[in-house]
N, CA, C and O atoms as a DFTB+ gen file, in Angstrom:
580 C
 N C O
     1  1       0.849      -0.987       0.044
     2  2      -0.062       0.074      -0.050
     3  2       0.852       1.201       0.052
     4  3       1.841       1.160       0.783
     5  1       0.556       2.163      -0.633
     6  2       1.361       3.546      -0.929
     7  2       0.760       4.406      -0.055
     8  3      -0.452       4.613      -0.006
     9  1       1.688       4.963       0.712
    10  2       1.475       6.183       1.605
    11  2       1.611       7.482       0.989
    12  3       1.004       8.492       1.349
    13  1       2.572       7.389      -0.109
    14  2       2.843       8.725      -0.922
    15  2       2.735       8.492      -2.384
    16  3       3.438       7.561      -2.776
    17  1       2.123       9.022      -3.176
    18  2       2.305       8.969      -4.699
    19  2       2.951      10.307      -5.256
    20  3       2.483      11.438      -5.125
    21  1       3.914      10.009      -5.791
    22  2       4.998      10.906      -6.304
    23  2       4.938      11.066      -7.831
    24  3       5.248      10.162      -8.608
    25  1       4.494      12.344      -8.219
    26  2       4.626      12.503      -9.690
    27  2       5.762      13.559     -10.220
    28  3       5.723      14.761      -9.957
    29  1       6.481      13.113     -10.775
    30  2       7.667      14.082     -11.359
    31  2       7.250      14.497     -12.928
    32  3       7.615      13.771     -13.852
    33  1       6.568      15.546     -13.142
    34  2       5.824      15.996     -14.588
    35  2       5.854      17.429     -14.630
    36  3       6.482      18.224     -13.930
    37  1       4.909      17.646     -15.762
    38  2       4.741      19.058     -15.961
    39  2       3.260      19.434     -15.875
    40  3       2.426      18.643     -16.315
    41  1       2.889      20.597     -15.335
    42  2       1.518      21.046     -15.283
    43  2       1.216      22.088     -16.308
    44  3       1.977      23.017     -16.579
    45  1      -0.014      21.858     -16.891
    46  2      -0.212      22.835     -17.920
    47  2      -1.700      23.119     -18.140
    48  3      -2.413      22.371     -17.472
    49  1      -2.282      23.905     -18.815
    50  2      -3.597      24.159     -19.014
    51  2      -3.988      23.863     -20.599
    52  3      -3.541      24.482     -21.565
    53  1      -4.919      22.781     -20.629
    54  2      -5.187      22.515     -22.148
    55  2      -6.433      23.113     -22.616
    56  3      -6.766      24.186     -22.113
    57  1      -7.163      22.578     -23.498
    58  2      -8.401      23.113     -24.205
    59  2      -9.468      23.435     -23.305
    60  3      -9.773      22.558     -22.496
    61  1     -10.028      24.402     -23.285
    62  2     -11.177      24.752     -22.455
    63  2     -10.752      25.093     -20.906
    64  3     -11.435      24.872     -19.905
    65  1      -9.572      25.632     -20.961
    66  2      -8.649      26.072     -19.698
    67  2      -8.841      24.845     -18.651
    68  3      -9.080      25.128     -17.477
    69  1      -8.746      23.568     -19.028
    70  2      -8.591      22.358     -18.324
    71  2      -7.126      21.927     -17.665
    72  3      -6.291      21.380     -18.386
    73  1      -6.913      22.137     -16.580
    74  2      -5.547      21.795     -16.050
    75  2      -5.115      20.456     -16.049
    76  3      -5.956      19.717     -15.540
    77  1      -4.136      19.905     -16.427
    78  2      -3.645      18.568     -16.573
    79  2      -2.154      18.553     -16.203
    80  3      -1.403      19.527     -16.166
    81  1      -1.835      17.144     -15.911
    82  2      -0.528      16.787     -15.711
    83  2       0.134      16.076     -16.850
    84  3      -0.352      15.048     -17.321
    85  1       1.259      16.626     -17.304
    86  2       1.725      15.648     -18.608
    87  2       2.634      14.563     -17.855
    88  3       3.653      14.818     -17.213
    89  1       2.179      13.559     -18.019
    90  2       3.103      12.199     -17.236
    91  2       3.828      11.564     -18.131
    92  3       4.475      10.611     -17.697
    93  1       3.917      11.819     -19.298
    94  2       4.793      10.939     -20.230
    95  2       5.221      11.808     -21.393
    96  3       5.365      13.019     -21.225
    97  1       5.411      11.283     -22.469
    98  2       5.800      11.993     -23.829
    99  2       4.699      12.331     -24.500
   100  3       3.639      11.776     -24.213
   101  1       4.764      13.330     -25.542
   102  2       3.737      13.448     -26.338
   103  2       2.352      13.914     -25.840
   104  3       2.251      15.037     -25.346
   105  1       1.358      13.161     -25.940
   106  2       0.010      13.657     -25.486
   107  2      -0.570      13.157     -24.388
   108  3      -1.706      13.454     -24.019
   109  1       0.401      12.159     -23.662
   110  2      -0.067      11.468     -22.485
   111  2      -0.152      12.418     -21.326
   112  3       0.925      12.848     -20.914
   113  1      -1.391      12.870     -20.654
   114  2      -1.459      13.667     -19.601
   115  2      -2.803      13.029     -18.664
   116  3      -3.616      12.209     -19.090
   117  1      -2.795      13.565     -17.455
   118  2      -3.774      13.147     -16.512
   119  2      -4.465      14.426     -16.039
   120  3      -3.860      15.329     -15.460
   121  1      -5.763      14.444     -16.321
   122  2      -6.769      15.563     -15.878
   123  2      -7.594      14.991     -14.699
   124  3      -7.721      13.796     -14.435
   125  1      -8.181      16.130     -13.973
   126  2      -8.973      15.643     -12.886
   127  2     -10.242      14.896     -13.182
   128  3     -10.765      14.019     -12.495
   129  1     -10.697      15.466     -14.479
   130  2     -11.908      14.786     -14.828
   131  2     -11.456      13.141     -15.404
   132  3     -12.408      12.368     -15.512
   133  1     -10.407      12.728     -15.681
   134  2     -10.011      11.414     -15.913
   135  2      -9.979      10.704     -14.565
   136  3     -10.182       9.490     -14.561
   137  1      -9.753      11.316     -13.470
   138  2      -9.623      10.560     -12.141
   139  2     -10.823      10.469     -11.964
   140  3     -11.103       9.291     -11.746
   141  1     -12.030      11.366     -11.938
   142  2     -13.296      11.043     -11.669
   143  2     -13.854      10.252     -12.593
   144  3     -14.662       9.505     -12.042
   145  1     -13.796      10.085     -13.683
   146  2     -14.311       9.291     -14.747
   147  2     -14.142       7.838     -14.492
   148  3     -15.068       7.079     -14.778
   149  1     -12.743       7.263     -13.839
   150  2     -12.161       6.229     -13.807
   151  2     -12.629       5.545     -12.360
   152  3     -12.270       4.439     -11.954
   153  1     -13.356       6.307     -11.809
   154  2     -14.021       5.914     -10.459
   155  2     -12.818       5.345      -9.561
   156  3     -13.002       4.365      -8.839
   157  1     -11.541       6.022      -9.637
   158  2     -10.478       5.567      -8.721
   159  2     -10.765       5.837      -7.453
   160  3     -11.133       6.969      -7.139
   161  1     -10.650       4.933      -6.626
   162  2     -10.936       5.207      -5.353
   163  2      -9.932       4.347      -4.107
   164  3      -9.664       3.146      -4.160
   165  1      -9.542       5.178      -3.162
   166  2      -8.734       4.386      -2.331
   167  2      -9.120       4.214      -0.792
   168  3      -9.569       5.230      -0.264
   169  1      -9.060       3.605      -0.369
   170  2      -9.547       3.439       1.110
   171  2      -8.357       3.855       2.278
   172  3      -8.108       4.996       2.669
   173  1      -7.776       2.729       2.661
   174  2      -6.696       3.207       3.699
   175  2      -5.529       2.347       3.101
   176  3      -5.709       1.228       2.620
   177  1      -4.305       2.984       3.179
   178  2      -4.096       4.209       3.745
   179  2      -4.446       5.348       2.533
   180  3      -4.369       5.073       1.335
   181  1      -4.794       6.503       2.994
   182  2      -4.959       7.640       2.011
   183  2      -3.641       8.245       1.699
   184  3      -3.005       8.865       2.551
   185  1      -3.166       8.044       0.298
   186  2      -1.904       8.636       0.290
   187  2      -1.728      10.028       0.103
   188  3      -2.688      10.559      -0.455
   189  1      -0.785      10.784       0.404
   190  2      -0.358      12.162       0.229
   191  2       0.194      12.069      -1.380
   192  3       1.074      11.286      -1.737
   193  1      -0.452      12.956      -2.211
   194  2       0.018      13.194      -3.569
   195  2       0.830      14.155      -3.625
   196  3       0.372      15.246      -3.286
   197  1       2.210      14.099      -4.039
   198  2       3.127      14.995      -4.013
   199  2       3.453      15.111      -5.581
   200  3       3.859      14.154      -6.240
   201  1       3.244      16.299      -6.065
   202  2       3.197      16.493      -7.732
   203  2       4.437      17.466      -7.596
   204  3       4.396      18.488      -6.911
   205  1       5.662      17.006      -8.393
   206  2       6.897      17.611      -8.435
   207  2       7.249      18.074      -9.859
   208  3       7.939      17.328     -10.554
   209  1       6.839      19.211     -10.321
   210  2       7.308      19.655     -11.601
   211  2       6.825      20.932     -11.747
   212  3       6.283      21.569     -10.844
   213  1       7.035      21.370     -13.019
   214  2       6.657      22.787     -13.161
   215  2       5.273      23.123     -13.542
   216  3       4.634      22.577     -14.441
   217  1       4.825      24.185     -12.681
   218  2       3.731      24.756     -12.595
   219  2       2.388      23.944     -12.491
   220  3       1.385      24.197     -13.158
   221  1       2.512      22.853     -11.491
   222  2       1.674      22.161     -11.260
   223  2       0.516      22.694     -10.366
   224  3      -0.582      22.138     -10.329
   225  1       0.805      23.720      -9.704
   226  2      -0.362      24.344      -9.153
   227  2      -0.495      25.960      -9.501
   228  3      -1.202      26.755      -8.882
   229  1       0.255      26.220     -10.509
   230  2       0.524      27.798     -10.738
   231  2      -0.596      27.943     -11.928
   232  3      -0.343      28.153     -13.115
   233  1      -1.866      27.785     -11.347
   234  2      -2.862      27.961     -12.142
   235  2      -4.022      29.023     -11.416
   236  3      -3.818      29.392     -10.259
   237  1      -4.946      29.377     -11.979
   238  2      -5.842      30.266     -11.328
   239  2      -6.689      29.289     -10.248
   240  3      -6.894      28.087     -10.419
   241  1      -7.095      30.028      -9.186
   242  2      -7.932      29.229      -8.185
   243  2      -8.734      28.199      -8.467
   244  3      -8.738      27.195      -7.756
   245  1      -9.541      28.333      -9.587
   246  2     -10.494      27.384      -9.913
   247  2      -9.680      25.977     -10.555
   248  3      -9.931      24.801     -10.293
   249  1      -8.694      26.491     -11.420
   250  2      -7.977      25.302     -12.012
   251  2      -7.142      24.288     -10.897
   252  3      -7.204      23.059     -10.891
   253  1      -6.340      25.152      -9.950
   254  2      -5.721      24.577      -8.838
   255  2      -6.821      23.758      -8.072
   256  3      -6.508      22.626      -7.704
   257  1      -8.021      24.207      -7.812
   258  2      -8.895      23.528      -6.909
   259  2      -9.255      22.173      -7.814
   260  3      -9.408      21.102      -7.228
   261  1      -9.374      22.252      -9.129
   262  2      -9.951      21.320      -9.896
   263  2      -8.966      19.843      -9.795
   264  3      -9.403      18.694      -9.732
   265  1      -7.612      20.249      -9.803
   266  2      -6.531      19.219      -9.665
   267  2      -6.532      18.608      -8.315
   268  3      -6.584      17.387      -8.167
   269  1      -6.477      19.429      -7.347
   270  2      -6.373      19.142      -5.730
   271  2      -7.674      18.397      -5.416
   272  3      -7.600      17.350      -4.773
   273  1      -8.875      18.868      -5.830
   274  2     -10.003      18.350      -5.466
   275  2     -10.156      17.019      -6.084
   276  3     -10.697      16.103      -5.465
   277  1      -9.646      16.860      -7.428
   278  2      -9.966      15.441      -7.792
   279  2      -9.006      14.375      -7.109
   280  3      -9.440      13.251      -6.853
   281  1      -7.842      14.696      -6.847
   282  2      -6.990      13.620      -5.964
   283  2      -7.402      13.574      -4.723
   284  3      -7.270      12.508      -4.122
   285  1      -7.948      14.625      -4.106
   286  2      -8.472      14.246      -2.589
   287  2      -9.949      13.421      -2.685
   288  3     -10.233      12.491      -1.930
   289  1     -10.783      13.903      -3.687
   290  2     -11.979      13.083      -3.884
   291  2     -11.598      11.533      -4.149
   292  3     -12.348      10.666      -3.701
   293  1     -10.689      11.258      -4.715
   294  2     -10.341       9.869      -5.080
   295  2      -9.447       9.139      -4.056
   296  3      -8.792       8.131      -4.322
   297  1      -9.490       9.743      -2.878
   298  2      -8.800       9.162      -1.785
   299  2      -7.585       9.804      -1.318
   300  3      -7.082       9.384      -0.275
   301  1      -7.057      10.742      -1.931
   302  2      -5.732      11.392      -1.472
   303  2      -5.663      12.110      -0.101
   304  3      -6.518      12.977       0.082
   305  1      -4.853      11.896       0.796
   306  2      -4.989      12.553       1.989
   307  2      -4.615      14.244       1.679
   308  3      -5.022      15.037       2.529
   309  1      -4.122      14.604       0.905
   310  2      -3.758      15.941       0.355
   311  2      -2.833      15.967      -0.728
   312  3      -2.323      14.945      -1.188
   313  1      -2.570      17.316      -1.211
   314  2      -1.616      17.337      -2.375
   315  2      -0.541      18.419      -2.067
   316  3      -0.848      19.421      -1.421
   317  1       0.726      18.213      -2.535
   318  2       1.868      19.213      -2.361
   319  2       2.132      19.477      -3.938
   320  3       2.108      18.532      -4.727
   321  1       2.355      20.641      -4.308
   322  2       2.644      21.076      -5.767
   323  2       3.582      22.345      -5.746
   324  3       3.746      22.994      -4.712
   325  1       4.122      22.630      -6.815
   326  2       4.780      23.857      -7.330
   327  2       4.142      25.003      -7.865
   328  3       3.174      24.715      -8.570
   329  1       4.403      26.317      -7.738
   330  2       3.700      27.135      -8.441
   331  2       4.516      28.253      -9.351
   332  3       4.104      29.355      -9.716
   333  1       5.761      27.652      -9.599
   334  2       6.668      28.201     -10.478
   335  2       7.467      27.080     -11.371
   336  3       7.593      25.890     -11.080
   337  1       7.942      27.710     -12.456
   338  2       9.168      26.724     -12.971
   339  2      10.129      26.495     -12.100
   340  3      10.657      27.404     -11.459
   341  1      10.518      24.988     -11.969
   342  2      11.309      24.413     -11.269
   343  2      12.299      23.559     -12.056
   344  3      11.886      22.965     -13.052
   345  1      13.693      23.444     -11.649
   346  2      14.494      22.529     -12.477
   347  2      14.910      21.364     -11.529
   348  3      14.831      21.530     -10.312
   349  1      15.372      20.135     -12.084
   350  2      15.415      18.982     -11.547
   351  2      16.334      19.079     -10.270
   352  3      15.985      18.463      -9.263
   353  1      17.310      19.706     -10.267
   354  2      18.297      19.714      -9.029
   355  2      17.348      20.183      -7.713
   356  3      17.370      19.612      -6.623
   357  1      16.442      21.446      -8.083
   358  2      15.726      21.667      -6.842
   359  2      14.574      20.742      -6.439
   360  3      14.266      20.458      -5.281
   361  1      13.883      20.241      -7.754
   362  2      13.025      19.275      -7.394
   363  2      13.346      18.231      -6.477
   364  3      12.701      17.904      -5.480
   365  1      14.626      17.637      -7.002
   366  2      15.138      16.479      -6.270
   367  2      15.585      16.781      -4.670
   368  3      15.304      16.037      -3.731
   369  1      16.284      17.943      -4.582
   370  2      16.563      18.273      -3.278
   371  2      15.337      18.654      -2.285
   372  3      15.391      18.408      -1.080
   373  1      14.302      19.237      -2.867
   374  2      12.966      19.422      -1.924
   375  2      12.460      18.095      -1.698
   376  3      12.335      17.623      -0.568
   377  1      12.128      17.407      -2.899
   378  2      11.497      15.992      -2.663
   379  2      12.282      15.253      -1.549
   380  3      11.746      14.876      -0.507
   381  1      13.484      15.090      -1.822
   382  2      14.465      14.086      -0.689
   383  2      14.236      14.662       0.508
   384  3      13.887      13.935       1.438
   385  1      14.397      16.151       0.720
   386  2      14.372      16.484       2.126
   387  2      13.036      16.364       2.830
   388  3      13.082      16.082       4.027
   389  1      11.803      16.545       2.238
   390  2      10.652      16.264       2.546
   391  2      10.130      15.033       2.898
   392  3       9.492      14.719       3.904
   393  1      10.572      14.198       1.694
   394  2       9.952      12.802       2.053
   395  2      10.844      12.111       3.065
   396  3      10.346      11.235       3.770
   397  1      12.260      12.467       3.208
   398  2      13.025      11.837       4.302
   399  2      12.380      12.208       5.692
   400  3      12.445      11.454       6.663
   401  1      11.702      13.533       5.706
   402  2      11.186      13.754       6.991
   403  2       9.922      13.138       7.311
   404  3       9.675      12.516       8.345
   405  1       9.015      13.391       6.190
   406  2       7.542      12.763       6.087
   407  2       7.627      11.168       6.568
   408  3       7.126      10.649       7.566
   409  1       8.394      10.601       5.567
   410  2       8.431       9.213       5.887
   411  2       8.998       8.522       7.165
   412  3       8.923       7.342       7.507
   413  1       9.522       9.473       7.707
   414  2      10.141       9.148       9.247
   415  2       8.960       9.606      10.245
   416  3       9.225       9.478      11.440
   417  1       8.002       9.996       9.995
   418  2       6.941      10.318      10.899
   419  2       6.579      11.932      11.090
   420  3       5.521      12.273      11.619
   421  1       7.384      12.720      10.694
   422  2       7.393      14.234      10.675
   423  2       6.254      14.679      10.192
   424  3       6.099      14.518       8.981
   425  1       5.202      15.318      10.927
   426  2       4.069      15.901      10.176
   427  2       4.230      16.646       8.850
   428  3       5.230      17.354       8.737
   429  1       3.435      16.578       7.914
   430  2       3.557      17.418       6.672
   431  2       4.032      18.802       7.000
   432  3       5.052      19.252       6.476
   433  1       3.326      19.474       7.841
   434  2       3.624      21.046       7.866
   435  2       5.131      21.079       8.156
   436  3       5.915      21.655       7.401
   437  1       5.548      20.376       9.389
   438  2       7.017      20.539       9.804
   439  2       7.912      19.949       8.887
   440  3       9.059      20.397       8.883
   441  1       7.609      18.985       8.067
   442  2       8.480      18.622       6.927
   443  2       8.554      19.589       5.762
   444  3       9.624      19.712       5.167
   445  1       7.593      20.214       5.433
   446  2       7.664      21.256       4.607
   447  2       8.444      22.406       4.991
   448  3       9.225      22.905       4.181
   449  1       8.297      22.895       6.214
   450  2       8.910      24.198       6.754
   451  2      10.418      23.805       7.035
   452  3      11.274      24.636       6.731
   453  1      10.813      22.576       7.601
   454  2      12.207      22.444       7.833
   455  2      12.914      22.125       6.349
   456  3      14.065      22.487       6.105
   457  1      12.196      21.500       5.522
   458  2      12.924      21.323       4.229
   459  2      13.164      22.827       3.568
   460  3      14.214      23.133       3.004
   461  1      12.202      23.583       3.699
   462  2      12.281      24.960       3.203
   463  2      13.757      25.751       3.814
   464  3      14.589      26.369       3.150
   465  1      13.746      25.496       5.273
   466  2      14.795      26.106       6.077
   467  2      16.185      25.577       5.635
   468  3      17.180      26.297       5.558
   469  1      16.157      24.137       5.328
   470  2      17.346      23.725       4.889
   471  2      17.892      24.326       3.666
   472  3      19.032      24.781       3.570
   473  1      16.951      24.298       2.677
   474  2      17.157      25.009       1.424
   475  2      17.796      26.325       1.625
   476  3      18.826      26.658       1.038
   477  1      17.146      27.079       2.490
   478  2      17.511      28.415       2.645
   479  2      18.644      28.654       3.294
   480  3      19.072      29.808       3.315
   481  1      19.327      27.630       3.933
   482  2      20.542      27.971       4.698
   483  2      21.806      27.499       3.633
   484  3      22.995      27.696       3.882
   485  1      21.371      26.939       2.593
   486  2      22.287      26.931       1.458
   487  2      22.378      28.009       0.547
   488  3      23.261      28.085      -0.307
   489  1      21.202      29.103       0.763
   490  2      21.059      30.209      -0.270
   491  2      20.133      30.168      -1.014
   492  3      19.926      31.092      -1.801
   493  1      19.300      29.019      -0.943
   494  2      18.138      28.806      -2.042
   495  2      16.796      28.957      -1.411
   496  3      16.363      28.259      -0.495
   497  1      16.176      29.963      -2.014
   498  2      14.732      30.205      -1.399
   499  2      13.700      29.709      -2.017
   500  3      12.558      30.054      -1.716
   501  1      14.000      28.712      -3.096
   502  2      13.040      28.282      -3.848
   503  2      12.191      27.068      -3.291
   504  3      11.233      26.594      -3.901
   505  1      12.689      26.573      -1.950
   506  2      11.625      25.864      -1.201
   507  2      10.281      26.487      -1.146
   508  3       9.247      25.823      -1.068
   509  1      10.325      27.828      -1.191
   510  2       9.119      28.448      -0.960
   511  2       7.955      28.292      -2.064
   512  3       6.827      28.757      -1.903
   513  1       8.343      27.625      -3.130
   514  2       7.562      27.439      -4.199
   515  2       6.515      26.267      -4.009
   516  3       5.487      26.200      -4.684
   517  1       6.824      25.451      -3.142
   518  2       6.090      24.434      -2.865
   519  2       5.030      24.573      -1.878
   520  3       5.251      24.845      -0.698
   521  1       3.601      24.336      -2.497
   522  2       2.446      24.787      -1.500
   523  2       1.827      23.351      -1.114
   524  3       1.610      22.478      -1.955
   525  1       1.586      23.223       0.174
   526  2       0.908      21.805       0.748
   527  2      -0.538      22.367       0.663
   528  3      -0.848      23.486       1.072
   529  1      -1.333      21.541       0.131
   530  2      -2.782      21.384       0.273
   531  2      -3.213      20.381       1.282
   532  3      -4.135      19.643       0.937
   533  1      -2.725      20.231       2.424
   534  2      -2.905      19.236       3.180
   535  2      -3.154      19.583       4.565
   536  3      -2.723      20.684       4.910
   537  1      -3.774      18.862       5.462
   538  2      -3.809      19.195       6.862
   539  2      -2.388      19.270       7.381
   540  3      -1.462      18.505       7.112
   541  1      -2.384      20.334       8.175
   542  2      -0.714      20.414       8.655
   543  2      -0.422      19.274       9.463
   544  3       0.709      18.792       9.403
   545  1      -1.286      18.780      10.209
   546  2      -0.703      17.667      11.183
   547  2      -0.619      16.323      10.395
   548  3      -0.002      15.432      10.980
   549  1      -1.116      16.033       9.209
   550  2      -0.879      14.903       8.565
   551  2       0.604      14.159       8.916
   552  3       1.638      14.824       8.851
   553  1       0.621      13.002       9.220
   554  2       1.776      12.238       9.539
   555  2       1.485      10.836       9.454
   556  3       0.356      10.391       9.661
   557  1       2.655      10.005       9.102
   558  2       2.666       8.560       9.170
   559  2       2.881       8.187      10.638
   560  3       3.740       8.715      11.343
   561  1       2.033       7.233      11.045
   562  2       2.286       6.641      12.249
   563  2       2.351       5.130      12.106
   564  3       1.781       4.525      11.198
   565  1       3.170       4.485      13.173
   566  2       3.250       3.005      13.108
   567  2       2.252       2.405      13.406
   568  3       1.793       2.648      14.522
   569  1       1.633       1.535      12.652
   570  2       0.525       0.711      13.100
   571  2       0.981      -0.244      14.114
   572  3       1.977      -0.959      14.010
   573  1       0.126      -0.195      15.157
   574  2       0.202      -1.290      16.319
   575  2      -0.737      -2.305      16.132
   576  3      -1.870      -2.031      15.736
   577  1      -0.302      -3.721      16.434
   578  2      -1.115      -4.790      16.398
   579  2      -1.869      -5.246      17.700
   580  3      -2.615      -6.225      17.671
């Protein structure tokens, strides 16, 4: 079972101002409507969706809500995305810092904050481009039997 679903992709807006994630080459893409149409549903655990790529949430409020809502409606615990163009080294640095903390049980808000601070200490303010659409206290906890 997945606790985190990670996309490394490009966010864009297509025909009819429909936001999508380009997940492969060519015309391969994922829209919120596709998630809804496929009746994809997860029960437990509800994974955190981490969308690491250019402009994945740099859309208008309506478009951003469309993608975030689609993932949450289909069983996601929340979504983390970016709102400007980012390059692979930053994407890797932020993802590794965040995931190292989150997978160790650090709540999402603290994992985002400390990863941003870690990047700032190296002179890189771009950790601020990651926006969490998730309950601050979301954390992984060890299941007791």
